[in-house]
N, C-alpha and C positions, 0 to 999 in steps of 0.2 A: 400806558405801556409804551416803552421806548421803541418797540418794534413797529408801531403803527406809522410814525412820521415818514420814514423812508418809503414805506409801501404806498402811502397816499401820494407822495411826490412822484413815485415811479409810475403809478397808474395814470396820473394826470399827464405825464410825459408821453406815455404810450398813446393815449387818446388824442393828444395834440399831433403826434407824428402821423397818425392815421388820417386825421382831418386835413392835414396839410398835404398829404399825398394826392396826386392827380387821379382822376377816374381811370385813366389808362394804366397807371401803376397798380391800382387795386385790382384791376381785371387781370393783369399779367401775373401778379402774385397769386391770385386765386387759381389761375390756370396752372401755375407751377406746382401749387400744393395738390391740386387734383391729379396732375400727372405723376407726382411723387407717390401719392396714395395708390394709384393704379399700378405703378411699378412694384410697390411693396406687396400688394395683394397678388399680383401676377407671379412674383418670385416665390411666394409661399405656395401658391397653387401648383407651381412647376415642380417643387421638391417634395410636396406632401405624399404623392403616390409612392415614392421610394421608401418612406418611413413605415408604411404598412404593407409592403410587398410580402407575399408568401415566401417561405423558405423553399428553395428548389430541391430537386431530388438528391443533389450532391451535398446538401446540408448548408450550414452557415459558412460563407467563404472565409478562408484564412489568408487571402492575398487580395490586393487591389491592383488595378492597372496603373502603370506609371506613365501612360501616354499624357503629355502636357496638355492635350486638348480637353482632358477631363478636369483640369485644375479649377476653372470657374465654377463648375457644378460641385466639385468637392468643397470649395470655399463656401458656397451657399449652404451646403449641408452642415458644415462645421459652425458657421455663424448662427444658424437656426438653433442648433443644439445649445450653443453658448447662451443665447438669450432666453430660451425656455428655462434653462437652469437658473439664469439670473432672476427671472420673475419669481420662481419658487424660493430662491435665496432671500429675496426682499420680503416675501410674506413670512418666511421663517424668522428673519431678523426682527420684524415687527412683533410677532407673537412671542418669541423666545425672550427678546430684550425686555418687553413690557412685563412679562411674568416674573423675570428675575429682578427687575427694578421695583416693582410694586408689591411683591410679597417677600418679606424677610425670610420666611421659612423656605420658600421655593428658591430664593436667591442663594441660600447656603448650599443647595444641591446643584442648581442649574449652572452656576458659574464654574465650579470645579469640573462639572461634566462637560462644559464647553471647552475647557482646557484639554480634557481627554480627547474629545471629538476632533479638535483641530490638530492633535498630534497623531491621530490614527492615519496611516498612509492610505491613499486612495486604493492601493492594491489590496489593503485589508478590507475595505468596504466592498470592493469588487468580489473578492474571494467569498465573502459572507453572503452576498446578495444576488450574484449572477444567476444562480439556480432558481431563486425566487422569481426574478423577472421573467425567466424563460418559462416557468410554470404558469405565471399570470397571463402571458401572451403566447400560447403554444402555436406552433406552426407558422409564426409570423416573425419577420425581422424586427418588429416593434419591440419584442422582448430585449434584444440586444441594444436597440436604440434607447429604451428606458434605462437599461443598465449604464449606458454611456452618459446619458443626461444626469443620472443620479451621481455618477462618479465626478462629473464636472461640478454638480451642486456641492459635493463634499469638499471641493477645492475653493468654493466661493463663499459659502454661507457664514463661516465662523467669524471672519474679520468684520463682516457687516453686522452680525449680531453683537459683537463686542463694541463696535462703534455706536450703535443705537443705544445699547445699555449705558455706555459712558455718557452719552448726551442726556439721557433721562436722569442720571444720578448727579449731574452737574448743572441742572436747569437754574437760571437766575431766580433768586428768592422773590424778587419783586414781581416777576411774571407769574410765579406760582401763586402769590397772594392775589394778583389781579384776576386769575381765572377762578379762584375761590370766591372772591367778592361778586363776580359775575354769575356765580352758581352754575357754571357749565356742567353738562353731563360728562360722564367719563368718555363717551364717544366724541363729544364736541372738543373736549380737552385734547384728545389724541390728535385730531386733525388741525386744531387751531394753535396748539402750543408744542406738543411732543414732536410731531413730525416736522413742522417748520423749524424748530430749534435745532433739530438733528440734521437738517437737509444738507448743509454744506459738507460736513465730515462724512455723512452717509453717501453722498454723491461721489466723493473722491474714493471712498472705499468700494463703491460699485465699479468704478474704473479699475481699481486694483484687483477686484474679484475677477473681472474679465481677463485681466492680465494673468492672474493665477490659473484661470481656466485654460488659457492658451498654453501655459507652461506644461500642464498635464494632459494636453490634447492627445499626444501620441499614445499615452497609457490608456486613455479612455476610448480611443477609436480602434486600437489594436489590443484587445484584451487577451492576456496570456495567463490562464489559470489551469491548474491540474494538467499540465503538459498539453494544453489545447489552446489554440489561438482563434479568436473570433474577431473578424475584421469588418469594419464599416467604411463606406466611402467617405472620405474626408481628407483635409489637407494634412492632418497629423499622421494618419496611416500612410498617406502618399510619401511623406518624408521618410518614415520608417522603412517603407518598401524600397525607396530609391537609395537610402543609405545601405540597406542590405545588399543591393545590387552594385554598390560602390560607384554609383552614377552621380558624381558631384555636380554635373551640369543640371540635372533635373532637381537635385536638392536646391541649387541656386535659383531655379525657376520658381520653386515652391516658396522660397524666402522672399523673392520679389513679389509674388502674389500676396503673401502675408503682409508685406509693407503696404501694398495698395489697399488691402482690406482694412488695415488699422487706420490709415490716413482717412479713408472714407468714413469709417465709424466715428472717428474724432470730429470730422467736419459736419456730419449729419446728425450726430447724437450728443457727444460729450461737450463740444463747444456751446451749442444752444442751451444745454442743461446747466452748465456752469454760469453762463450769462444770466439765465433765468433765475438761478438760485441766489443771485446777488440781493434780491429783494428780501431775503430772510436774514440778512446780517443785522446784528444788534448794534445800532449806531444812531446818533442824532444828526449826523451829517452825511449827505449823499456823497459817494465816492467821486472825486474829481476826474478819475480815469475809469469809468465803468467798463466792465467786460462787454464785448460786442460779438455778435455772431450773425452772419449773413442769413443763415437758415432761420434763426429766430426772428430776425427782422422781416423776412418774407412771410412767415407764419402770422406775425402780428399785423402786418399790412393787409393780409388776405382776409382778416376778420374771423378766421376759423376758431380761434380761441374764444371769441364772444359767442359763436354759435354753439360750441361744445359746452360752454358755461351755461347757456340758456337751456340746453337739453338736460344737463346734469343737475340743475337747480331743484326741480321737483323730486328727483331721486334723493338728493341731499336732505331736503325737508322731510321726506318720508322716513329716511334712516334715522334722522334726529328724533322723530316721534317714536319709532320702534324701539330705539335704544334707551329711552328714558327710564324704563324699569331697572336698568343696570345700576342706576344710582348717580349721585352727584360726584364731582371730581374729588380725588384725594391723591396726594403724592407723598407727603411726609409721614413717616411712621409715628404714631401717637405714643404717648407715655404708656408703658405696658402695665396692665393690671395684674393682680395675683393670678387670676384665671388665665390670662394670656400667657404669663410666664410658665404656668403649668402645662399649657398646650404646647409651648415651645419645647419644654423638656421631654414630653411624650414624643413629639415629632423627631427630635434629635436621637432619642433612644431607638425609635423604629428605623431611622436611616442608618444608625450605627449597626443595628442587628442585621439589616439587609446587606451592608458592606461586609460584615464579618462572615455571613453565610456565603457571599460571592467569593471572598478570599479563600474560605475553606474548600469550596468546590473546585476552585482553580488549582490550589495546591494539590488536592487529591488527584485531579486529572494529570497534572505534571508528574507527580510521583509515580503513577501507574503507566506512564507512556515514555517520556524522554528522560525523566530523573531530574533531581534538583541541580545537578552539575551543569545542565544546559542553561539554567537560569543564571548561574554564576558566569558562564561564558558570555551570555547576552548582556549581563551587566558590565562586563569588561569592555565589550564592543560599544556599549552605550556611553561609557566614559570617554572613549576616543571620539565618538560623534559629538558628545557634549563639549569637548574642548574646541572642536571646529565651530560649533554654534556660538560659543562665547567669543572667540576671536572674530567671527563674522559680525556679531552684534556690535562689538566695540568699534571696529573699523567703520562699519556702515553708519553708526550714529555720529561719529566724528566727521564724516564726510557729508552726510545728507541732511543733518539738522540745520546747519547754517545755509546750505543751498536751498533747502525747502522753504525756510523762513523768508529768504530774499525773494524767491519766486512768488510765494503767497502774498507778500505785502506790496508787490509792485505789479500792477495790471499790465504795464507795457512789457515788462520782462515775461510775464505769464503768457501774454498773447504770442510771444515768439517761441518760448520754451515749452509751453504746454503740449503742442503737437509732438515735439521731439521727445519729451518725457513719456507721453502716451505711447508713442511708437516703441520706445525702449522697454517700457513696462509691459505693454501688451504683446510685444514680440516674444514668441516662445523660444526661450534661450536654448532649450534642448534641440532646436532645429540646427543649431550650429555646433552641437556636440561632435558630429563627425569630423568637422574641420579642427576643433580643439583637440580631439583625440590624436589626429595626425601631428599637431604641434607638440603635444606632450611627448609623443614617441620620438619625434625628430630632435627635440631639445632635451630629452631625457628628464622631464619633469616628473617628480614623484606624485602619483595620483593621490596619495594620502594628504598632501598639501594642496595639490591642484583641485581637489574636490571642494575645498573652501571657496575657491573662485567660482566653480560651477554652481554651488549653492547660492552664492551671492547674486548671480545673474537672475535668479528667479525670485528672491525674497527681499532684497534691499529696498524694493519699491514700496513695500508696506510702510516703512519708516518715512520715506520721502513723501508719499501721497498723504499720509496723516499729518505730517508737519506742514505741508502746503495748505491742507484744509484748516488746520489750527491757525496758521498765520493769516489766511484769507478772512477768517472770522474776527480778527482783532478790530474792535471798533475804531473808526477813523478819528473820533474825538479824543481817544487815548493817544493816538499817534500825534495828533495836533498838539495835545497838551505836552507831550514829550519834546516836541520841537519848540514850543513856547518857553519851556523851562531851559532850553539850550543845553540839553544833556549831550554829553559826548557819546560817540558811537558805542563805547564799552558800557557806559551807564544805561543807554537805551536797551542794549541787549540784556544786561544784568537785571534791570528793574521792570522791563516790559516784555520784550520779545520772548526770551527764554521761559519766564513764568507763564506767558500766554500759550506757548506751544507745548508746555511740559505734559499736560494731560493727553494731548494728541500723540506725543512721543511715546507715552506709556501704552496707549492703544496700539500704535504701530509696532512697538517693541514686542508686545505680547503676540500679536499675529505674525510678526516677522520671525520670532523664535519658533513658534509652532510651525510656520511654513518652512523654516530651515530644516527642522526635523523631518517634515514630510518630504521635502525636496531631496533629502539624503538618499532616498531609494532610487532616484534617477541620476544622482550626482556621484555616488560612490561606485557605480558600475556604469562605464561608458564603453560603447562598441562602435566599430566601423568595419563593416565586412567581417573578416575573421579575426580582426584585432580587438581584444577586450582588455580593458584596464579596470582592476578591482581594488578599491581601498578597503582597509580594515575598519569596519564600523557597523553600527546597527542597521543602517539603511541597506547596505549590501547584504547583510544577513537576511533581512525580510525579503528583499528582491529575489535572492537565491531560492529560498524555500517556497515562495509564492509560485515561482516558475515550475518547481518540481512537484508542487501540490502537497507539501508537508504542512498541513494546516495547524498541527499542534505547535510546531516550531514558529510558524508565522504568528500564532497567538502569543507565544512567549515573547517574541520580539516586539509585538504591538503593546503588550502589557508593560514591558520594561520601558519602552519609549514613553508611554503614558505616565509612568511613575516619575521619570525624569522631568517631564513637562510640568506635571502638577506640583512636584516638589519645588521647582524653580519659581513657579507662579506664587505658591504660598509664601516662600521665604523671601522673594525679591519683588515680584511685580505687584502683589497685593499691598505691601507697605507703600510702594511708590504711588499706586492709585489712591490710597487713603490720603497720602500727603498732597496729591493733586487736588482732591476734593476739599481737603481741609484748608489749604493755604492758597491755591492758585485757581479756584473756581471764580468765574465772573459773576459777582453778586453786588 
């Protein structure tokens, strides 16, 4: 297995570094790790009481204080929600991606369903689920917290699931054969091949998911449904409140706080993880410029990773024994027998009947409430938003594919630009919408075109991050071979770089397109104080009727948006992904 050589060299290097470190250095690093752990648990203990506080006599608050002294506490609350949602998104990505990749029958349903789910705006999820969460947690603010976390989850999970699914369907054939020869169980295969093979793109998509969560932070912390506003303490609700008061100074303080938070998260979490994930690259040569992280170096010198490995080893062995009844590994679909083909036919008939029943019920509801004319109106608005999405995708691909490939292939550039990219991607662009609204008004920019720029601020990063991940995973030996053949720059891009990142671009494009549709609900309607700019489009349509509580029209808008997304996926993205697996997979 080609994966083993760099891992062995990497492990030897780590052990040598720790042995060469002085006793004082090891003591200091251990103290730093202990101090960091206490700070983390202390921060969690500080904010947890607020999550389960009872609802007061006046009910769930509709406003938050804009006193700048509250910003650190609000930032902690927002970060905690973000990472709870990220954990659930990661679990969802593993389960959903594995089911879609390993079962052909489930895959025919789950992948189109994932297209639909990523196109449903978070306002649609909130409208449908807020009452459920309030019933599950009555009399406690935990119900609104659960709704907020669920809303953030719906802005994070889909691109992670797409990334993991894509990694599973493009696994190198020699590694697949190796795990079969070793007769690994399905559980062992998952942790020894499936997860390591997907680690680099999945990690970059985790970063992008956090960025997407920040983008929708305002909508998830200040929930407006059925003419009612439910507000939670957080940096998103703080910005919305300060913008409503037309207090640009306090909006600026919130933006500064966000920049500090994003830089700290990048330093403490993302840089160590990207440096650690280097050991999962498929290459025969160790990188001449490995990624480095001060936090990761401190963790390794402290020896905490060895202690955790020692504690987890018995659990790992126990899980290996428990999961043996699940069977041996299997990844490729076998040649279908006549019985299997008959089962497929029955499955497709059942799925088709279920879809027809759902469509019939939907049309019956529309006919008896708003009429079919409303569907035609929503389709027309959907065409306008579709044009914006297409323009956005073309421009973003032309700009970010070459930039992402350069960042991913050059560790020196990556060390400099990764924090900048992370800040730009994680920074909630809608925080600066009040400033942009003033610019649009002052310069008389039509919001129907300006909304494309607003959508791009939140969705272009899906393409950039996936391309960076794809370029980062290009084996060094292929790059060395390209240099040995003395290829020109254009030849290298044509024969190696663009084919290597093509699959990643497809994954980023799918999620960026879905994210652009989702972002239209906050980009086609922008406000600052009493100034409101509204573009003609499906996003504005959904936002308007969500606020007024007209759930039937919200459903019409969501269904039309889902039809556009699924149609584009079936007609364009599915053939592109098939081409990537057929011609550009690393085998």
